[in-house]
C-alpha positions as CSV (number, residue, x, y, z in Angstrom):
1,M,90.5,66.8,49.0
2,N,89.6,68.8,52.0
3,F,86.3,69.9,50.8
4,P,83.0,68.2,49.8
5,L,81.8,67.8,46.3
6,L,78.1,67.6,45.4
7,V,76.8,65.2,42.9
8,D,73.4,66.3,41.5
9,T,72.0,63.0,40.3
10,Q,68.4,64.3,40.2
11,K,69.3,67.4,38.3
12,N,67.7,69.7,40.9
13,L,70.6,72.1,41.1
14,A,71.3,71.8,37.4
15,L,67.9,73.2,36.7
16,L,68.2,75.8,39.4
17,Y,71.5,77.2,38.2
18,G,70.9,76.9,34.4
19,A,73.0,73.9,33.6
20,A,69.9,72.2,32.3
21,K,66.8,73.6,30.6
22,K,64.5,70.7,31.5
23,P,64.7,67.6,33.8
24,D,64.9,65.0,31.0
25,V,67.9,66.5,29.2
26,E,70.7,64.0,28.8
27,R,73.7,66.5,28.5
28,L,74.2,69.2,31.1
29,K,76.2,72.3,30.7
30,R,79.3,72.1,32.9
31,L,79.5,74.7,35.7
32,T,81.3,75.1,39.0
33,I,79.7,76.8,42.0
34,I,82.0,77.6,44.9
35,I,80.3,78.0,48.3
36,D,82.2,79.2,51.4
37,K,82.0,77.7,54.9
38,S,79.1,80.0,55.8
39,G,77.0,78.8,52.8
40,K,77.5,81.9,50.7
41,I,78.0,81.4,47.0
42,V,81.3,83.2,46.2
43,K,81.6,82.2,42.5
44,I,79.6,80.7,39.7
45,D,81.7,79.7,36.7
46,K,79.6,78.9,33.7
47,E,82.4,79.1,31.2
48,I,84.4,75.9,32.0
49,N,87.4,74.9,29.9
50,P,88.0,71.2,30.8
51,S,91.6,71.5,29.7
52,T,92.4,74.3,32.2
53,H,89.7,74.0,34.9
54,G,91.8,72.4,37.5
55,A,94.5,75.0,37.2
56,D,91.9,77.8,37.1
57,L,90.4,76.5,40.4
58,V,93.9,76.4,42.0
59,E,94.5,80.0,40.9
60,F,91.1,81.1,42.2
61,F,91.7,79.7,45.6
62,R,95.2,81.0,45.8
63,N,93.9,84.5,45.1
64,S,90.8,84.4,47.3
65,D,89.9,84.6,50.9
66,T,87.6,81.6,50.6
67,S,90.6,79.2,51.3
68,K,91.4,80.9,54.6
69,D,89.7,79.7,57.8
70,N,86.8,81.8,58.9
């Protein structure tokens, strides 16, 4: 991969973006947040389908300006 992935082990971002309602929750709602090179959030996807999510991301990047160099 040519981009970083963030792992939220302390659930700070999960709480901030609504993937968890409280810090002690065991199961989190899956979501994807795409951030461009300048740090701007360009997409928050809260309706993840695990069966198609990889292909959905490929399609998003093919059709967006976020994959181009700034």
